[in-house]
C-alpha positions, 0 to 999 in steps of 0.5 A: 801488300802496300807496294812502295814505288820509287819517286822516280817510277811514280812520276812515269806515265806510259807512253801514248804511242805504245798504249794507242798501238795496243788498240790497233791490232786490227790489220785493216787499221793503218795506225798512225800513232806510230812509225811502223815500217811496212811488213812486206818490206822486211827481208823475211827470206835473208833472215830465214836462210841466215838464222837456218845457217847459223843454228846448223853451222855455228849455233854457239856464236849466236846463243852464247854470251857476247861483249857488251860493246857488241858483235865484233864483225857488226862494230867493224862493219857499221865503222866502215860503212858510216865512214864511207857513206856519212863521213861519220866517226874519227880516230876519237870516236868509237861504237856501241851495239844496243838493244834500239836506237832508243837505249842509246837515249838511256844510256847517255842520259844515264851517263851525263845527267843529275836530277834536274840537269837540263836537256834541250829538245826540239819542239815537238819532239818524239815522245818516247825519247822525251819519256826516258829523259823524264825517267831521269828527272830531267828538266826539259827545255823545248825549242821551237821549229821553223820549216828548216829545222830548230830555232838557232836564236831560241837555241842559243838564248837557252845555251845562254841562260838555262843552268846545267844543260848536259846536251841537246836532242835532235832529230835533224832528218825527217823530224819525228813528229814534224817531218822537217829536215834541218839545213846544212846551215843549221847543222853547222850552227847547231854544232858551234853553239853546243861546242862553244857552250861545252853541251853533248848533241845527241843526234838522233838518225833512225830515219836518214836512210829513207830519203826518197827524193833530193840529196842527202844533208851531211849529219851533224856528226859528220861536222864533228872534230872535237868530240861534241856528237854522239850519233844514235843509229838504227836498224829498225826502220831499214831491216827490223823493229822487232830485232831491236838493234841499234848503235851509238857512235861518239867520243870514246870516253863517253862511250866506256861509261855507256859500255858499264852502264849497259853492263848493268842493264842487259849485259850485251844486245842480242846476239842473233840479231847483231849476226842477221843484221851484219850478214845481211849488210855483207852478204845481200845488196843492203843498199838496194834493200 
């Protein structure tokens, strides 16, 4: 059989990280190729108890179809949690539960980009997200990094000269792979520049809750009063990556389109995993964990 693959698929390459991990199954090996959380930090007992209770008492809730937007109690709790702890979210924002934060990148790209449109990103940046952008035939323009985050002068130049820039992709906390945390001054400037050029900011923050020293820096989304920022969060680094639960917080108009795109991808994220995440947040000492 002579298979005829699409041009889009032919241009894709396997994730280097996933390929390396295939060869890192030896338990004595500590792979530095990916940010895997320590297995001994997984909340095994909580997941076991919650799952057992679900299957004994409310199995239909976990096993039946759910709404695309996500498990309502989890969405409502996340809204409160993010507003109180991180000052993220306004009355014009909504929240969408996704199958990991990686799906936020995919859904937003599908929602905003036409083939050939430009995505600005930090250089270097997370290869998984870059591969997602490439899968939609985006033009990637890298912006150099400095010790306190993205180079503002180069960003301003790119916003001024590049055509059809749809969004800036940034990981402001413990950036992958550099580990750099963007200063508050630069976060404010990033927000102002993108707002003034009518460019969305895609703020990817999977590592924000992993700070062990120093003070938290306000997220770019916490500065957003005009619907500029889509915030991507994840439970992968704080509960379990295998459960594949992430979320997007952003302007309702954008998230409504992302919901439609998600309906054509996976209908909704794993209901069991969403319920477990919600109950860990509300029935256990989530902050201590």
